[in-house]
Every structure is written in structure tokens, then in C-alpha cells.
N, C-alpha and C positions, 0 to 999 in steps of 0.2 A: 442543467446540473452544474451550477458554479457557486451559488451563494455569494459570499463576500469576495470571491476571486474572479478576476476578469478572464475572458476566454483566452487571452494571450498568456496569462499566468498559468492557467490549467494546462495549456499546450506545452509550455516550458517545463512544468513539473512532470507531465507525462513523458516527454522526451527524455528528461534526465533520468527518471526512474527506469525507463525501458532501455536506455543506452548504458547506464552505469549500475543499475540495481535490479536487473531482471531476476537474479538468483534470490535476492531479498524478497521480491514480490512473491515468488513461488513459496518461500518459507512462510510468509504471511498468510497466503491462501491455504496452505496445508495446516498451519498451526491455529489460525483464528477464523479462517473462512469456511471451515467445515468441509474442506475437500482434501483430505489427507492423501488421496491417490492422484492428485493433479500432477501433470507432467510439464506444463508450461503455464505461465501467467504473464500477461501484459497489462500494464496500468492503462486503463481506458477512460478514467475520469475521476473527479473528486469534487466534493462540495464541503460545506461547513460541518457536515455530520459524518462523512465516511469517505473512504477511498474505494474505487471500483476497479476490478480486474476482469479481463476476459481470459478465461482459462481453456486450455486444450482446444483452442480454435473456435470457441463459440459461446459457451455459457458465461454469464455475467455473475460475478460474486462481489457483493458490497461488504466491506469490513468497517464497522464503526470506529471512529477515532477514540471514543470514550469520553469526549467532551466536545462542545461546539467550538470550532475554530472561527476566529474573526479576522485574522491577518495572515498573509502569506508566510512570514517567518515562522509561524507556529507549525507549518506543515512538516518541516524537516524534523523537528523534535517529535512530532506525533508519529511520523513514519518510523523513526528509530525506536520509539516505545513499542509500536506494534511489532516491529522486527524482534525486539528483545523478548516481549511476551510470547511471541510465536516460538522462538528458540526454546524458551523455558517449557512451553506446552509440549514441544516435540522432544524435549530432553537432549537438545544439542547445544553446544557452546556458541555464543555469538562472537563475531569478530570484534576485536578491541578497537578498531578505528571508528566505530560508530559513536 
């Protein structure tokens, strides 16, 4: 599950998401992943079509990007868009630093 992304790139993105954006991952899972009652979400993978989270210690949830990604720099923008769409879906404000 990597598509245009190397295994090293996927690992780096997962590490960054889990270290710096775990709260954002949970918002994405709740708002767009169909799991509004989730209490934890770890980024577990990604490919050209979606980002994947492991929630509440076991279940895997894939959230589509909405477009096919072809380059690593697109990931940041795509995650921010998922985060913002999730906030809108949940009726909460997003942080301005995104």
C-alpha cells in the first residue's frame, strides 16, 4: 500500500502524523471516516487514493483523498483538506495554522 510513495516516505509521513497530528487524525476519522464515536486514531498507512488509520486499537479505516495523489508534496495539502472538511462536517472550527 504505497502507490507513488516509497516505503520510507510512507513511514516518515506516518511518524509525522502520529507524533504531531494525532488529534487531527481523530477528527478526520470522526468527520469523514464514518466513526464519530472513535476515541483514538493512529495513521497506519497511505497510498495514492487514501490515508489509513487504525482506530481504538484495532479497526482500520480508509479515508479517500478525493483525488489521486502522484507526489509526496501533495500529501500535506490533502491531509489539511481532509482535516478542514472533517471540521466542517463535525461543526467545529479548524485551527488557523493549517
